[in-house]
C-alpha positions in Angstrom: -2.8 83.2 -3.0 -3.7 86.2 -5.0 -3.6 89.9 -4.2 -4.3 93.4 -5.7 -2.0 96.3 -5.0 -2.3 99.9 -5.9 0.5 101.3 -8.1 -0.7 104.8 -8.5 -3.9 106.8 -8.6 -5.3 104.9 -11.5 -3.3 101.7 -11.7 -3.7 98.4 -9.9 -1.6 95.2 -10.1 -3.3 91.8 -9.8 -0.8 89.1 -8.7 -1.2 85.4 -8.4 0.8 82.2 -8.5 0.0 79.7 -11.3 -0.4 76.0 -10.5 3.4 75.5 -11.0 4.2 78.1 -8.4 5.3 80.9 -10.8 4.3 84.4 -9.9 2.2 86.2 -12.5 0.8 89.7 -12.7 -1.4 91.9 -14.8 -2.1 95.7 -14.5 -5.5 97.3 -14.5 -6.9 100.9 -14.5 -9.6 100.1 -11.9 -9.4 98.0 -8.7 -12.8 96.4 -9.5 -11.3 95.0 -12.8 -8.3 93.6 -11.0 -10.5 92.0 -8.3 -12.8 90.5 -11.0 -9.9 89.1 -13.0 -8.3 87.5 -9.9 -11.6 85.8 -9.0 -11.7 84.2 -12.4 -8.1 83.2 -12.2 -8.6 81.7 -8.7 -11.7 79.8 -9.9 -9.8 78.4 -12.9 -6.9 77.3 -10.8 -9.3 75.5 -8.4 -11.2 73.8 -11.2 -8.0 72.9 -13.0 -9.0 74.8 -16.1 -6.3 77.5 -15.7 -4.5 78.5 -18.9 -1.5 80.9 -18.6 -2.8 84.2 -20.1 0.7 84.8 -21.6 0.2 81.9 -23.9 -2.2 84.1 -25.9 0.8 86.1 -27.0 2.7 83.1 -28.5 3.0 83.5 -32.2 1.5 80.6 -34.3 4.8 80.0 -36.1 6.6 79.6 -32.7 3.9 77.3 -31.4 3.9 75.3 -34.6 7.7 74.8 -34.5 7.5 73.6 -30.9 4.6 71.3 -31.7 6.3 69.9 -34.8 9.5 69.1 -32.8 7.4 67.1 -30.4 5.8 65.0 -33.1 8.6 62.3 -33.4 6.0 59.6 -34.1 4.9 61.1 -37.5 5.7 59.3 -40.7 8.0 61.2 -43.1 5.2 61.8 -45.6 2.8 63.1 -42.9 5.6 65.4 -41.5 6.3 66.7 -45.1 2.5 67.4 -45.6 2.3 69.3 -42.3 5.4 71.4 -43.1 4.1 72.3 -46.5 0.7 73.7 -45.4 -0.4 77.1 -47.1 0.8 80.5 -45.9 -1.5 83.6 -45.6 -0.3 84.7 -49.0 -1.0 81.4 -50.6 -4.5 81.2 -49.0 -5.2 84.8 -50.2 -4.0 84.0 -53.8 -6.2 80.8 -53.9 -9.2 82.7 -52.5 -8.8 85.5 -55.1 -8.5 83.0 -57.9 -11.7 81.2 -56.7 -13.9 84.1 -57.8 -17.4 83.7 -56.3 -16.1 81.0 -53.9 -13.4 83.2 -52.3 -15.3 83.5 -49.0 -15.8 79.7 -48.9 -12.0 79.2 -49.3 -11.3 81.7 -46.5 -13.8 80.1 -44.2 -12.4 76.6 -44.9 -8.8 77.9 -44.4 -9.2 80.1 -41.4 -12.1 78.5 -39.5 -11.0 74.9 -39.9 -14.3 73.8 -41.2 -14.7 70.5 -43.2 -16.3 70.8 -46.6 -19.5 69.1 -45.5 -19.8 71.4 -42.5 -19.5 74.5 -44.7 -22.0 73.1 -47.2 -24.5 72.5 -44.4 -24.0 76.0 -42.8 -27.2 78.1 -42.5 -27.4 81.9 -42.3 -28.9 81.5 -38.8 -25.7 79.8 -37.7 -23.6 82.8 -38.5 -23.2 85.3 -35.6 -21.1 88.2 -37.0 -21.3 90.4 -33.9 -19.8 87.6 -31.8 -17.5 86.4 -34.6 -18.8 82.9 -34.3 -20.2 80.1 -36.5 -22.4 77.4 -35.0 -21.5 74.1 -36.7 -24.4 71.7 -35.9 -24.6 69.5 -39.0 -22.8 68.3 -42.1 -23.8 67.1 -45.5 -22.2 64.7 -47.9 -23.0 63.1 -51.2 -23.4 59.4 -51.4 -24.4 57.8 -54.7 -25.7 61.1 -56.0 -27.9 61.8 -52.9 -27.3 64.3 -50.2 -27.0 62.8 -46.7 -27.5 65.1 -43.8 -26.0 64.3 -40.4 -23.9 65.4 -37.5 -20.4 66.8 -37.9 -17.5 64.3 -37.8 -17.2 64.8 -34.0 -21.0 64.0 -33.7 -21.3 67.2 -31.6 -22.2 70.8 -32.4 -19.5 73.3 -31.8 -18.9 77.0 -31.9 -16.2 78.1 -34.2 -14.5 81.6 -34.1 -14.4 83.7 -37.2 -11.2 85.7 -37.4 -11.9 89.5 -37.1 -10.3 90.3 -40.4 -12.9 88.1 -42.2 -15.8 89.7 -40.4 -14.4 93.2 -41.2 -13.6 92.4 -44.8 -16.6 90.4 -45.8 -19.2 91.9 -43.4 -22.2 90.0 -44.6 -20.4 87.3 -46.5 -21.8 88.4 -49.8 -20.1 88.2 -53.1 
């Protein structure tokens, strides 16, 4: 059960219980915003798509450490590879050293694109105002010929572009 309570003249608290029974709350400046938020929370709980909003505040390094500790099945070489992945400083140094390819290095690093997906990307698939890339195809070279096809997952997907990339490289020009 969820509810909205007034905290003052311009503050409203939305309260709900998550699927595990824990009470959660968020404060808003307008009652309409609190009501709308709770409607979305209630719908997510009912459709079993609820994700605890506080998880958005977990630092990547903390999440990564927790995830790594749960990967007991990994071979030692795979674990070592995962633990040695590039820091922001290393990615930035590589991008700067790449000259004209620096934006490609940043997109590959921060958007998780595969090389063939980046190579197949078209300008019409870049939506800077929404900070999104539409990955719909990939290209690879086989015996000296370019072969166009679907991404590895065989499905198009929308990929977020980190805000700092959009702000720094605006139109993705050299």
